[in-house]
N, C-alpha and C positions, 0 to 999 in steps of 0.2 A: 570572308573570301576576297574582299577588296584589298585587305592588308596583305594577304598571301600573293595576290596578283601583283601588287606593287613591289613586293620583295622579289618576285620573279623578274619584273621589268628592270629593277635596279641590279639584277644579276647577283643578289645576295646568296641564292642557293648554290650557284657555281663556286663562289668563294668558300662557303661553308663546306661544300663537298671536298674541295681541294684541301681545306684545313683538316677535316676529319681523316682523310686518307694519309696526309702527311704526319699527323700526330700518331696515327695507328702504326705507321712504318717506324717512327722513332721509338715507340714503346716496344714494338716487336723486336727491333734490333737490340734495344737495351735488355729485354728479357733473355736474350741469348748471350750477350757479352757480359752483363753484370755478374751472373754466377761464375763465369769463367775467370773474371777478375777478382772474385771473392767479395763483391759488393752485395750487401744484404738485400732481401726483398723489400725492406722498408723504403729503399731508394726508388723502387718502381712505383710505390704508392705516391711518392711526391711528384713523379712525372704525371700520373693520372690527375692528381689535384691541380697541377699546373695547367694541364690541357683543359680541364673543366673551367678554371679561373679565366683563361684567355678566350674561351668561347664567346662570351658576351662582347669582348673587345673586337673580335673578328666580325661578329654580326653587325655591330655598330659601324665599324669601318666600311663593311660592304654596303650598308644602307646609305652612308653619307658620301662615299667616294667610289671612283671608278679608276682602275689601273689599266692603262693602255701602253702601247709600245712607245709613245712619245711623252709619257709621263703620267702623273696622278692628277685627276680632275674631280671637281665637285659634281655630284649627280643632283640635278635640279629638274623640276617640272618645266616642260616647254609650254608656250602659249597654246599649242594645239592639243594639249592634254597628255602628251607623252613625256619622255624623259630625255634629257640631253646633257652632255658634258660641258661644264663651265670652268673657266680658269679659276685658280685659287685666289682667294682674298686673304687679307691679314687675319681675319677671324678664322678662316679655314686652316691656315698654318698653325694657329693657336690650338685648334681642335686636334690636328694631326700630332702636334707636339705632346698634347695631353695623353692621347692614346698610346703614343710611343713610350712615354714615361711609365704609364701603367704596365705596358707589356714588358719593358725592361725590368721594372721592379719585380713583377711576378717571376720572370726568368732568373733574376739575381737571387731571390729568396729560394727558389727551387734548387739552383746550383749550390747555394750555401747549405741547404738541408741535406742534399746528396753528399756534399763534402763532409759534413758532420757525421753522416751515417758511415762513410768510409773510415773516418777517424775513429769511430766506435767499434770497428771490427775487432780490435785487439783487446776488448774489455775482458775477454776470457783469460787473458794472460796478465800476470803481474806487470805493471809498468816498469818495474826495475829488473825484470828478467830479460836477458838477452841470450841469443843463441851463441854458445861458445864455439870457437873455431873447431872444425873437424868433429863435430858432435853428431852422434848417431843413437837412435833408439831401435831396439829389436822388438818388433811387435810379435804377439803370439802367432805362430804358424797355424793356418787352417788345417783341420784334421779331415782328410778326404777318405779315411778308412771307412768301409761300410759299417764297422762296429764303432759307434760313437763313444763307447767306454774306453777306447784307447787314446782319447784326447791327451792324456797325460804324456804320451810318447812324443807328440808333436811339440808340446810345451817344453819337455826336457831337452829336445834337440835344439829348439830356439834359444833356450837359456844357456845351453852349453856353448853355442855360437857366441852369445853375448860375453861369456867369460873369456873366450879366446880373443875376442876383439879387445877386451879390457886389458889383455896382456900387451897390447900395442900401445906403448906409453904416449905416442903422438896423438892418440885419439881420446875424445871425451865421450865415454860410453855411459848411457843412462841406465840406472838400476832397473831390474826386472819388474819390480812391483808396480812402478809407474807405467811401464809399457803394458803390463798385464791388464790394466784397467780398461784397455780398449779392445778387449776380446769381443768379437762379433759386433763391433761398433758400426753404426751407420754413418758416422762422421766422415767427411772427406779427408783424404790424407793430408791436404794442406792445413786443415783445421787441427788435426791431431798433431802435426808438426808444430803448430803454433802453441797448442796447449802444453806440449812437452818441451818447447823451446829448444829444438834441435835443428840442425841443418839437413840431416838425412834420416830416412826411415828404411829399415830392412823388414820386409814382410815376405810371406811365402806360404807354401802348402806342403803337406807330407801325406803320402799314401803308401800303406803297407799291404802287400799281397803275398802271403806266405813268407818266403825268404827273400822276396824282392821288395825294394823300397824306392820310391820316386820322390825326390825333394826338389821343389822349385823355389828359387829365391829371387826377389826383385828389390832393387835399391832405387829409391826415389828421392828427389831433392825437396826442399822446403815448400815448393809450390805444387808438389804432387806429380811432377814430371819424372817418368822412369828414365834412369840413366844406365841401368845394367840389369840383365836378367839371364838366368841360366837354369837348366834342368839337369838333374843328376839321376841316372837310372843305375842302381848298383844292387849287389847282394846286401842283405841286412847287416852282415858282419862288417861291412865297410862303412857303417854309419859314422864312426869316429873320423875316418878319413874325409868323408863328405863335409863334416862340420869344420874341419881345418881348411878345406878347400874354399868353402864359402867365406869363412872369416878372412882368409888371406886375400880373396878376390875383392871383397868389400873394402878392406883396408887399403889395398893398392889403388882403388878408385877414389878414395876420400883423401888420402895423404900422399903428397907428392913423393916424399922420401921416408920410408919406414924401415924398421928393423926387419931383418930377414924373417920371413914367415916360417911356420912350422907347427907341428902338432903340440898340444898341451903335454905336460909331463905324463909319461905312461902310467905312473902310479896313481894319477887322478882317475884313470879309466880302469876298466876291467876287461878281461878277455872273455868273460862269461856273459853272454847277452841276456840270459835269464836273470842274472843278478842285476844287470843294468836296468832291465824292465822293472824289477821289484823296487829298486832304488827310486825310479821315476814315480812309481805308485806312491811310495812313502813321501816323496818330496811334494807331490800333488796334495796329499792330505795336510801336510805341514803348512803349505802355502794358503790353502783355502780356509783352514781353521774352523771348519763346520763342527757341529755337535758330535762328540765322540772321536774327534780327529786324533787325539793322543794315542789311543789304543790301536787304531787302524794304521797310523804312521809307524808306530813301534813294531807292529807285526810285520809290515812290509820291509822295514830296514833289517829286521832280524832274519827274514827269509833271504834277503840279499846276502847277508853275512854267512848264512849256512851254505849258500852256493859259492861264495868267494870270501873266505875269512880275511883276505888281505885287501879288501875294497875300502880304501880310506874314506871316500865320500859317504859310504853307508855307515861307517862308524861315527862320523861327524853328524850325520842325520839322526842317528839313534840318540846321541847325546842331546841334540836339540829337542827331540820329541819327549825325552824323559824329563827335561827341565823347564822349558819355556812354558809359562802359564799352566804348569802341571797341577791339577787339582788334588792329585794323590802323591805329591812329593813327600818323600820320607828320607831318612838317613841312608837306607839301602839303595833307593832309586837315585839319590844324589851321587852316591859312591859309584854306581854303575855308569851314570852319565859322565862323571869325571874320568873313569877308566876308559870309556869309549872315546872321549875327546883326546885323551893322551895317546891312545892307540892310533887315532887317525893321523896325528902328525909324526908318530914314529914311522908309520908306513909312507907318509908323504910330507916331509918337512916344509914343502912349498904350498901346502893346501891352506888357502885363506879361510875357508869355512871351519877347518879344524882349529886353527889358531884363535879364531873369533869366539867359538863356543867354549873352548878351553879357557880363554881369558875371562869370559863372563862367569864361568863356574868358579874359577880361582878367586875372582873378586868377591864372590859371595861366600867363599869358604871361611874367610875371617881376615883380620887385619894383617896377619903374618904373610898372607898370600896375595894381598892387594896389589902390590907393586909388580909382582910376577904376572898377575892377571892383566894389568894395564900394558905390560910389555908385549904379551901375546896379542892383545887387541891392536896395538900399534903395528905389530908385524903383519897382521891380517890386512890392514890398510895398505901397507907397502906391496903386498902380494897381489891384491885385487881391489883397486880403488872403486870398482863398481858395486862391491858388496855392501849395500847401504845399511844393513842391520848393524854392521860394525860401528858406523858413525853414531848410530842411535845408542848403542850399548856403552861405547866408550865415553860419549858426552855425559851420560847419566852418572857413570862411575866417577869421572873427573869432577863433576859438580858435587858429588857426595864428599869429596875430600877437599873442597874449597878452591879447586882450580877452575873458577868460573869463566875467565876470559878464554882459555883454551877450549873449555867445554862448549862455549857459545860459538867459537870459530868452527869446531867440528860439526856442530849441529847445522850451521849455515851451509857448510860444505856438503854434508849429507843431504840436505834439502836440495841443493843444486844438482847432486848426482841422481836423486830419486825424488823429484818434486811432488809426486802424487802418491807416495807411500803414506797411508793414513796415519800410522803411529808416529812417523817422523813429523808430519805436518802438524798433528795435534800437539806434540811436545813443543815444537817450535812456536806454535801459536800461543800456547800457554805461557811460555817465557816472554814472548813479545808483549802479551797483555800485562803480565806482571811488571814489565819494564815501562809500561805506559804507552807503548806503540799499538794501541788497540786497532787502529785502521789497517795496518799491515797484517795484524793477526787475523782479522776477519777476512781480509782480501785473499790470503793464501788458503784459508778454509773454503771460501766461496769459489775458488778456482776448481774445487772438486765437484761443485754442483753442476758443472757442465759435462761431467762424465756420465756414462750410461747408468751407473749405480753409485749411491752414496753409502759409505760404511758408517758403522756406529761411532768410531772415534771422531769422524768429521761432524756428525750430527751432535754428538756430545759437546764438541768444541764450539760449534756455532751457538748452541743454546747456553752452554755454561759461561762462555766469555760475555755474551750479551747480558746474561743475568748479573755477572760480576760487576758490570758497568751500569747497572740499573736500567738496561734496555729490555724490559720484560716483554713488551709487546713484540719486539723484533725476535726475541727468542721463541715466543709462541708462534710466530709466523713461519719459522723453520720446521717446527715439530710440535705435534699436538698429542703425544703419547703420555703414558702414566708418569714418566720421569719429569714432566713439566708441571706437576701438581704444585710444586713450591712457587713457580713463577706465577701461577694463578692466585695462590694465597698471598703472594707479595703485592698483588694488585687489589686485594680485598675480595676476590671472586671465590668465596668459600665453597659454594655449592659445586662450582666447576672443579675446584681442587678436590673435593670429596669424591666426585665421580671418577676422577683420574686416579686417585689413590685406590679406589675400589677395583679399577680395571688393571691394577698392577699386580705383580707377584707378591702377594701379601706374606707368604711364608719365607720370602728371601731376606736374608740378613742384610745384604747390600742395599736392597730397596728400603728396608726399615731405617737404616742409618743415614742414607743419603737423601731420602724423600719424606718418609712418613714422620720421623721425629722432627725435622725442620719445619714441616707444615704445622704440626701441633704446637711447636714452640712459637711460631709466628702468630698464633692465635692467643698465646698466653696459657694454653692448656698443658701446663708442665706436668701435673700429676697424671693425667691420662697418658702422656708420653712415657712417663716412668712405668706405668702399668703395662703398656704395650711392650716395653723393653723387658720387663720381668716375665711376661707371658712368653716372649720369644726364647729367653734363656731357659725357662722351664721346659718348653716344648722341645728344644734342641738338647736338653740335658747338658747345659754349658754353665761354667762359672765365668765371671767377668774376665779373669785372667786367661781364659781359653779363647777370647775374641782376638781377631787380628787387630793390629795397631789402630787402624782407622775406626774400627768398631769400638775398641776400648776407649779411645779418646771421646767419641760421641756419647758413649755410655756415661763417662765422667761428667760431661757437660749436662746431660739430662738429669743426673742425680743432683747436681748443684742447682740447676734451675728449679727443680721440684722441691728444693729445700732440704734434701738429704745430705747435708754437708759432711757430717761425721762419716757416713757410709762412703762418700766419694773419697775422703781422705784415707779411710781404712783400705779401700780397694787399691788406691795408688801406692800406699806404703807397703802393701802386701806383695808387690812385685819385687822380685830379687834385685838388689842393687838399685832401688828406686832413686831416681835423680831427674832433674829437668830434661836431660837428653833421652831419658826413657820415654817421655811423652813426645818430645820433638827432637829426634835425632837429626844430624846434619843434612841428610838427604830427604827429610820429611818435614819441611818447614810449614807448608800451608795448612794441612789438617791439624797439626799439633798445636798451633798458636791458640786456638779457641780453648782447648783443654787446659793449657797452662794458665790462661786468664781465669778459667773457672776454678781451678785448684787454688790459685792465689786468692780469689774471693772467698773460697771456703776457709782457708787458713786465717784470713783477716777476721771473718765473722766469728771464728771460734777462738780468737785470742792468740794466734801464732803469727804475729806481724813479721817476725824475722824470716820465717819460712816463706811467707808470701812475697817478701821483698826479694828473696833469692830467685824465686820463679819469675817474677816480673823483670828482674835485671837480666836473667839469662835470655828470656824471650826478646827483650828489647835489643840486646846485643846481637842476637842471631838474625833478627829481621833487618835491622839497620845495616849490618855488615853484609847480609846476603842480598837484599833487594833494595833498589831505590824506592823512595816513597812517592811513586808516581801512578799508583793504581788504587781505586777505591777498595779493591779486594784486600789491600794491606793497610790503607789509611784508616778504615773503620776500626779494625781490631787494635791498631796502634793507638787510636784515640781512646779506646776502652782501657788499654794498658796504662796510658798516661793518667786517666781518671782514677784507676785503682791505686796508682802510685801517689795520688794526691795532687797531681798537676792539672787542675781544672782548665787553666788558660791554654796549656799545650793541647789538652784534649779538645777544646773548642776549636783551636787553630787547625788541628789535623782533621777533625770532622768537617770543618768548613771547606778544606781542600777537597775532601772526598765528595761533598755536595757539588762543588764546582765541576767535578769530573763526571757527574751524573749519578752519584750514589742514591739509591732509592730503597734501601733495606729498612724502611721505616717501621713496619709492623714488628719485625724481629727485634729491632732495637728497643722500641717503647715497651715491649712485653718482656724484656730481659731484666731480671732483678739486679744484675750487676751494675746497670746504669743508675739504679736507685732513683733519686729525685732530680738528678742532674738535668735530664731532658725537659723537666718542667720549669727550669730557670728561664727567665725572660729571653736572654740572648740565645739559648739553645732552642727555645720555642719559636723565636723568629727565624732561626736558621732552618727549622724544619718546615716552615710554611711553603716555600717553593718546592720542597720534596713532595709534600702532600698534593700540591697542584699538578706536579709531574705525574704522580701516580694516578690521579683522577683522569688526566688526559689519556694516559696509556690504557687505563681501564675502559674508557669509552671506546677507544679504537678496537680493543679485543672484543668487547661486547657487540659492537657492530659487525665484526667479522664472524663471531659465533652465530649471530642472528642470520646473516647471509647464508651460512652453512646449513642452518636448520630449515631454511625456506625451500 
């Protein structure tokens, strides 16, 4: 009680009260303005910590000193037992200086932490991504129709506005797939603008009521401030005119001088609103790609064509649904797709979608049609630079014919146009990883982790690239599903790998070849792997030659590792026109390299050294010419290739470089009969010691994480 009374007499409580009120005001003001300025909540926490850290300084100052109108005085006890103000001595000035230094240091650290937090705001955007001038993204329009199943209509209207904006060459219009990722997103418009790296966002809503339609459109700048808004109430048949009006209004506000506005070519549209509605239904299925989407999309596009046989977009849509990722593709369905694509550009020679799908089909028709297909894809890019699928398709085709530099430029441009298109991002990340730029590869993939949902191509990319670079613990941090069983086995976590294999689609051929067989080979269980393969072929009533190329290649590797060398050679030579390019064609470098090494080993062991040398030379030429040796994903098989060629020193040098980059494929290598006794040699054994330490460290991290999840 005496202590509290003394604090009251020294007027400490008054000073503390003023401090608490002042700190509260500062924090309250910051809590209002920080979000408005885009400063994260973490900055507010630093203010709280700073206020708490300064509290003892304020109490000590109030105990020792008294602030009056005529200056600062030292509080001392009077002879009468009370307290009085005394002039400052040299010692008092020293104490004041010390308290001031502490307070300034706390404030400086706080300001620095707040500044660092502000600097970290842009972590969701690639550091090398900038907002292009006159750039705009069209977000999905909200569907205000009482019937939620008509959401495809609002999407169709928004996407058509995007296509019309893209026709304005002075604008940089983002692809639809990136914008579509923010459907029903709770993110602020400023954050969406940052993630998409655009200067403007166009959003809105659509409501249909019988034959009436109301479209509201809003244009905001990169900070989320609205700069234009308008509502259109029209008859439904005027929907195409509304789309043109909105596109022209937006363009005129973004670009100072633009080409004269106007509607899209009439042939792109249809006078039959029922046909338009069916087309939008088909387009919705084709974009979502949910289970069974091929049949639903084809049916909708065919209904649209029954209503309007001259609807060019519906013909292009049907060709897309018949071919893209089609599980039932046959000669007849391919011919139908080709005819539909040709019909689409007969009806509308300026239809980008038609040229793009026709070009892709012709490129897959055969060597004689390849150049014609490339020409149609180039024409599609000229007609609509925002149609991002074209960049993806054309870059893959150009890469298959050896035009790597142009393919890479197109891939980068496509990523700029549609930075959040999963397939585009995954393809680009894969190439960057192969080229050795793993940091950027992971960065563009991680950009998708800030979206409302992550798609399978992104998850596959994050796990696959991390595994290729020996970062198994990081891969398992992103995903813990059945497909990560190999990552668990690569760390020696056999029981965890078994549980994930058991949870996977055991009857799936893809799962067998990409997960189950590699897991068994990493354990050295090559004969059980061969038995699993044989059981699958018998269950599916398939021969080796019936397998897709990736399955056929993995089957050959399994046979060789299990010691069935003659059978592997026999299956390879039974393929018509069997040659090295049969196993590793120009556009199929990565999966085919292991099969070529396996066959070369089989030929060596059976006394056909010449055939082995042919395979090894082809593989060496293809990889060196195709890829720089800057990724462990290529360095390890190149090292094995050198070993099989008899170049032990080169094999050691290449494997050393792979280890320096993080290679950790230890168990698969030491259990691979193709390495023979090489890895037991002293220099190779020493090379593998840090790899084993790396694996042990990662295994401990994953085990700790799994333990936390189980508690």
